[in-house]
N, C-alpha and C positions, 0 to 999 in steps of 0.2 A: 579348797578350791573355788569351790560354788561363788562365794563370795569377792576372792579374789576377781571372777571372771567380768563379774558383776559391773562392780568397779572398773575396770579396765575397758571395760563393752563401748562404753560411750566415747574413753577413748580413740581407742581403734576405728570406728570408726567415723570420725572427723578425720583419725589422722587417712582412711582409706579416701576420702571425697577431697584432700586438700592432695594426693599426689596425684588424683583423676585431675583435678583443676592443670594441678602445673604437668602435668602431662598431655595434656588438652589445648593448653596454651604453646606449648613448645613446639607439637607437632604439626599443629596447625596456622603457626606460624600469628596472627593474631595478634592485632597494633595492642602496644602496651597502654595506650590511653584509651583502648574502648574493653578491656579487660588485659588485666596485669597480674599474671601469675603468684602465686603464695611467695613465693622469696621475695617478688619487688613488694611486698606490701609488708613484709616483715619488715625486709628493706629502712621503709618508712616511719613504721613503728618505732627500730632501733636510732635513726637521725631525728626524730620528731619525737622520743615520748616525753620530754621535757612540756613541751608546749600541750601535746592532748592530753598530759594530767592534770595539768592546770584549767583544759577547760573541761576536765571531766570533774576535776572537783566542782569549777563553774555550773554545770548543772546537776550536779550530785544536792549542792544550797539548794538552786532553786525549785527541785523537786523533793527537797523532806521539808523544805519551808512552807510548799504549796502542801503538802501530805499532814503536816498539823493543821493546817489552816483547813483543812476539808475534814480533818479529823472534829477538831472541835467543831465547827459548824454542824456536820453531819449527823455528833451524835447529840449536839442540844436540840437540833430539827425531830431527831426521832423522840427523844426525851419528852417534846410537848406531845406528837402523835399519839403517844403511847399514854399519857393520858386524857386523850378525849376523842374517841375511833370519828365524830363526826370533822374533828381537825383531818385526821388521818387521808380519811373520803375528800377531803381537802384538796391534800397537797400532794395524791399522788397523782392528778394530772402533769402538775409543774413540775414534779422530782421526775416524771417519765420525757419529757417535754424536753426539759435540760440533760436528758440522757440521750436522748435523740438526735439532739442538734451538731453536727458537725462544728469542734472546736476549730477550722478555719474559715466555717464562714463568719463567724461573731471573735475570731483576733482581731481583726481591724479596729471595730469598734473598741476594744478592749482595749487595744494599744491608745487612740487616742485621749480615750479615757484618763488612762494611767497617765499619757501625758508621754511626748517625744523624747524627754530626755532622759525620761524612769522604764528604760525597756524590762526592767529586774520586776517593777509593777506589775506591766501587763505578763511579764513571763509565769513568775507565784500565782497571778489569777488567775489564768487560766487553766495552768496546771491543773489548780483547785478546785476549778469545774467539774476536769473528767476523774480526775480522784473521788468527790464528792456522792455522787451514785452506790457506788460499792458499799462505802462505809454507811451511808443511812440504810440501804437494802439489809445487806447485814445487820444493822440496830436494833430495822423494825422488825424482820425477819425474826433474832433471834427474845424480844424483847415480846414475842408470840408464842416464845416455844416453849414458854414456863407449865410443868408438868398442873394436866388439867383437876387431877385429885387435889394437889398443893392447892391451885385456887379457889378449888370449895370450901376447904379446910381453912384456909385466912378469910375467908366471905363467912363462914361458922365462928369464927374467932370473930367477928366484925373489923379485922386491917380497914383501914382505909385507904383510898388508892395511893396517895405515897408512901404509905408501907409496903404493900403488896410491890410497888415497885418499885422504892431501896432493897429489901429481901426478899421479894420470889424472878420479877423479872431480870433483873439486871443479871443478877449469878448467872439465872439462865441463858444473859446474853452475851457472855463472855468468849465463850469457844465462835461466836457468827461476829462476834467484831474483830475476833482474832483474825478471820481470813478473809473480813472486809477490809480490815487494813491490807493483808499481804497485799489480795488483789490488785487496790487504790494504791500502794506502791510500786509499779508497774505501772499502772495507767497516768500518777504523777511525773515518771519519768518520761515516757512517749509524752503526754505533755507540754512536759518545756525544752522539750527538741522540738517538736509542732512548734511553740508560741517561739523559740529563736529563732523558728526561721521565719514568721511575720515580721517578729520585733527586733529580730539583730540587726547589730548596728556596732559601733566601734563598744560600747558601753556594754552590747551584752556578749561575751567570748567565750559561749559555751561549742559541744562539740558541732553545736550543728553550724554555726560558724565553723569551722575549721572546714569541715565540707563544702560548705559552699565559694570558702576561699579558695580549696583546691578546686570545687569545681571549674570556678570562672578562669583559671588558667592549667584545665584539661590533663591535671595531678590527681589519674586516677587514683592511683597507687596512692595516695594521700589521702581521698577521700574510703578506700575502703581501710585502712589504717583507725580513721574515726571508725568508722563501724563497727572494728574492728574492738576496742576500747570502749565503746558503747553497748554492745553485745556483752564485755565483760564485766561491767559499771551494772548492768543490768540484775546479771546473772551472782555478784556477789550480793547483790543489795536484797536478792527474793532470798538467797541462801541463809545471810546473817535473821530476813524476818523469819524466815521457816522456823530455824532455829529458837527464836524469841517466844516465835509461836508454841514451839512443843514444850518448849523449857515452864508459861505459862500453861499452859493446860497441865502438865506434870503438876505444879503448882495448886492452881485451881482444885483439878480432882482429887488432891490431897483435902485439901482444905472439904 
């Protein structure tokens, strides 16, 4: 019974909030172009679900491509700095600057460099920038998390720096890498959507493009419909990565 209540609690809360939203819109008589009721949003989803799913697929592909690029670059950079403490100290300020710089500020530059006719390149590049730091930070932290006694044991047996990296530090970094990728996946979706707002054109018809299109026509219900699909996309991606993380950790601990 307790397990059932735990599963139903989020659904009940969402249902209560939607009911309050619906009643509030109908009682107050707020214009639908200003704040549509959930029933109007549901109707917009039912009418445009094909176009919304196509746009969601486009955004998802861009986000996954950015996540792969960010993962490869971040892990390569983490391995380099793990081999040399001086390289880590040199790279740390650049990583911090990359993390705190708003993506909106550099988006116009990336769009120009990628080419106006190729918005997908700019979207992947900007989303990869956003997703880079969580993976890099998790990898560096994980590579430093090796047991100190095992470090001394490896040193006692004369293990080289590369041997310690491959046989001790990399296995110790697995949980941190998995968590970093889970965080970076959500960041990649956010980065892709923000990049679509800046680089959006007829060649980049993701969910951000649907939101802009509906906003220009004052079709607020369609804007909310796109936001609903975007939220579901992020939730499904997070759940998939969470399940993959649990499975990978179960395998890793078994070994």
